[in-house]
N, C-alpha and C positions, 0 to 999 in steps of 0.2 A: 504494500500500500504506500501511497505518497504521503510524505509528512514534511512540514517545515521544521528544520533543525537549527537551533542556535547552539553552535558548538562552544562558543565563549562570547562574552560581550563584544558586539560589533561584527560578529561573523554569523551569517545566515545562509542557508542553502536548502533547496528541495532535495529530498533523498528518498529512496525506496527502502522501507523497513518491513520486517515481518509483521503480519497481522496477529495481534495477541488473542489469546483465548481466555474467556472469563472462567474464574474459579470461585469457589465459596459463594459469597454474596455479591459477586461482581456482575455487572452488565457490560456487554459489548455494544457500543453505540455506533451506528452508521451516521456520521455527522452530516447534518443537513445545512447548518449555518454556524459560523463561528465569527464573533465580532472581534475587531482589533481595538483594544482598550489602551488608554494612556498608560496604564501600568505595564502593558506589553512593551511600550516604547521605553519606559524606565528599565525594564528587565534587559532589553536589547542593549541599552547604554551601560549596563552594569550599575545602575543607580537604585536597584531594588533587589533584595535578597532572593536568590533563586539557585536551583541546583542544575548545573550544566554537565553534559549537553542536555538540552531541553527541547521538547515540543511545546511551544507556547499555546496560549488560548484557554482562557478560563470562562469566557462567555460563549456558551454553545448549546445547541439543541439538535436533536436528531431522532432516529428511529432505533428502537431496541432490535439488534440483529441476533443476539444470543444471550442466554442467561446462565449463571452458575447454578450448581445444584442446591444452594441454600437460599435462592431468591424466592420470594413469596408474593410480591406485589405486582410484578411485571412479567409479561410474556413477550416473545418476539412479535414485532409489529407495533408495539406501543410507541406513542409519540411523546417525547419527554424533553424538558429543559433540565439543565444541570446546575445544581448549587455546588460550586467548586470547593467550598471550605468543608472538608469532611473530618469532623472531630473524632477523638478516640472514645469520648463519653466516659472516661475513667480517671482523668486527671483532676486536680483540685478545682481548676477553672470550669471544666465541664460539669462537675458535680455541683457547682454553684449556679448552673444555668447560664454560664458565660462561655458558650461554645466557641464564639469567634476568637477567644483568647486561648484556645486549646494548646497545650504544650507540645502535643504530638500531631498537630494538624497535617493532614495530607491534602494538597491542593493541586489538582490537575492544571497544568499550565504554569506552575511555579516550582513544585518539587517532585512532580511526576508528569508523564506525558499528557498533554492537553488536547484541545480541540482543533488545532491547526493540522488536521490529519484526516484521512478518509474514515478511520475508525479510532475510537478511544475507549478505554476501560474506566468505569467508575463503580463505586460501591452503590448498591441499590438505594440506600438511604439518601444518596445525593441526587436522585432523579425524581422529577415531579411531572405528573401528567398534564399536558397542555391541550389535549383534545384536538380540535381542528384549527388551533392557532397556527399560522404559518411558521415554519422553522426560523425564518429571519426575525420574527417577533419573539419566538422562544429564546433566541440568543440574547434578547434584551431583558430577560427575566432577572438575570444576575445583577446588572447595573440598576434596574428598577428596585430590586430588593434592597440594595445598598441605600438608595434614595429613601425608601420607606423607613429604614432604620434611622437614617439621618434626620428626617423630619419628625420622627418620634422623639429623638433627642432634643431637637429644637423646640418642640412644643408650641407651635404657632397658635397664638390667641385669635379670637374672633376680631375681625376688622383690623388686624395688624398691618403695619406698613413694613415691608420686608425688602431688602436688597439682596439679590443673588449676584455674586461676582464670578463671571464666566458663563458664557451662553453656548457652550458645546452641548452635546446630547445629554450629558448628566445635568448640566445647568437647566436645560429646557425641561427635562423630566421633573427636576426639583421645583421649578417655578410652577409647573402645572399641578403638582401635588400640594404645594403650599397654598395655591389659590383654591384648590378643591377642599382644603381643610379650613377655609373661612377667612383667609387674608383679604383685606380690602384692596390692597395694592401690592404688586410685585414689580419692583424696578430691577434693571440689569445694569451691570458695569461690564462692558465688553469693547475692547479696542479694535478687534478684527471686524472689518466692515461687513463681510458676508454673514458672520455670526450675529452681529448687531442687528442686521436687517431681519434675520430669522427671529430674534428676540422681539423686535418691534412688531412683527406680524402677529405675535401672540396677543397683543392688545391688553397686556396686564398692567402697564404703567410706562414710565419713562425708561429710556435706554441712554446710558452715559458712556462716552468714549474714554474719559479720564476721571480719576478721583477728584481732581481739582474742580470739576463741574458740580460736585455734590456738597451741599451745605453741611454744617456741623449739626450733630444731635438731631437727626431726622428719622432714624429707623428704630423700630422696636427690636428687630432682629436683622442680622447680616449673615448670610450663608456663603461661605467661600467654596466655590467649585473650580478654582483656578490652581491652587497649590502655591500661589505667590505669597511669600512671607511678608513682603512690604505691604500688600493689600490687607492681609490679616491684621497687621499692626495698625494701619490707618483706620480700619473698621473699628477696632477696639479703642483707639486713642481719640477718635473724634466723630465718627459717623453715627454711632449708636446714641440713643437717648439715655438719660439716667435710668438705671435698671434694665438696660438693653442687654442683648445676648449676641455673641459672635460664635458661629459654628465653624470649626476647622474640619473641612471635609475633603477638599482637593488634596491630591498626593504631593507632598513637598519633596525636595531633594533630601537625602538622608542626613546631610550636614546642615540643613537650613536652620536658621535662628531667627527669633522674632523679639523685637524690643517693645515693651509696653510702657505706657505712662502709668507707673505703679500707683501714684497718688490718685489719679483719676479713677482707676479701677476700684480703689478703696473708697474714695469719696462719693462716687456715683453708682456703686454697687453693680458694676459691669460684670457680666458672666462670660467666661470663655469656656466653651465646651467643645468636645471633639466627637467624631463618629468614624469608626473603623469598620469597614466592610458591612456585613449584615448579620442579623441575629435571628436566623430561621424565619426569614420574611418572604421566601419564594412563593408560598401559597397565596399570600396577600398580593404579591406582584402579579401573579397569574390572574387572580380574580379582578384586579384593577384593570388589566388588559381586556379580559373577557367581557366585563361589564361596560367597557368603553369609558370608565371613569377617568382613565389616563390614556391619552392617545399616543401611540408610538409609530404609527404607519408612515409618518413623515420624517423620521429620524435617520433612517439609513439612506445616505446619499449615494453610496457606491456598493454594488454587489460585484465581487471580483473572483477571479480564478486563484487557486492556491499558489500558482507560479508567480502571480503578481504581488503576493504578500510582502516580500522584502522591499519592493519599490514603494509600496504604500506606507509601510512602517517608516521608511526614510522620509517620505513626504510629510507624515504626521510629525516626525521629529523636527522637521524644518518649519513647522507651523503653517502648513498649507491651508489657507482659509476656505478653499473650495470644498474641503472634506468635512462632513459631519460624522456620522457613524459609518464606518466601513465594515462590511461583512463578507467573509469568504463563503460563497455558496456553490462553487464549482470546484470539487476536489479531485477531479480526474485530469485536470490540465494545469 
């Protein structure tokens, strides 16, 4: 089968590898769609912890091709999305219900082969039925599940005024979910012209190209979907109202540092919270899609061949504004 292999940071190639066979509680997934995430770009750069050589891809969906002898929920032919964070269910964090901090986490696309391949192996507990949702939408279940967890953390109040920093696919999903949860206004900060236009088309509020355009103390909450440390600092130091909240959600560089106005945080009760991946939110994400509460059909700008994947990862690294979500949907070429 064809797979994208990252042999080491900066080195990618398409290679033929043996098709694995499921054992125990494993499923063999014939991958139908696999999204390229910003985290994949970080992995390719060596800016995110991963095990090399690696088949990347943690946002994927497909059809169950074969099952191991201990599987009970799925049979061949089932259509599923994958929740890539597979906990051990036995470490102290798992036993506290904090599965996303599992000490022994197995993550397809990070420390085991992922979805940038014709076939992938996952444990049955990592698969969720998507019914008749298109596979390309199923590949968005993982990022939407992360957005669900993040907005739970943020706790948006009724009629809140919120700023989302970054209008990529994650930022758009976040804005939509924040609006669905009762926010009166969702503004965006986005310097890329194409992404800013997409944010403006949502009609949720204003779209700013620079922090300098935003007045002081105007937002109940600010959600960062950019990973830019300077923006997180500015949100906390002046953009939020007293008792406002800043959500750290975008993936920063591992060496990133943020400088806060310590006295302001103390004097005005500013909250800084963070959200890391998801906490068993895949079923919620699927229901949000099926009920059309959250629209995702306009998020995938490019459906590509597996062989094109290295080029598109490089384009994403370069900040190509023409790209929204890119998904591999042709694994034979």
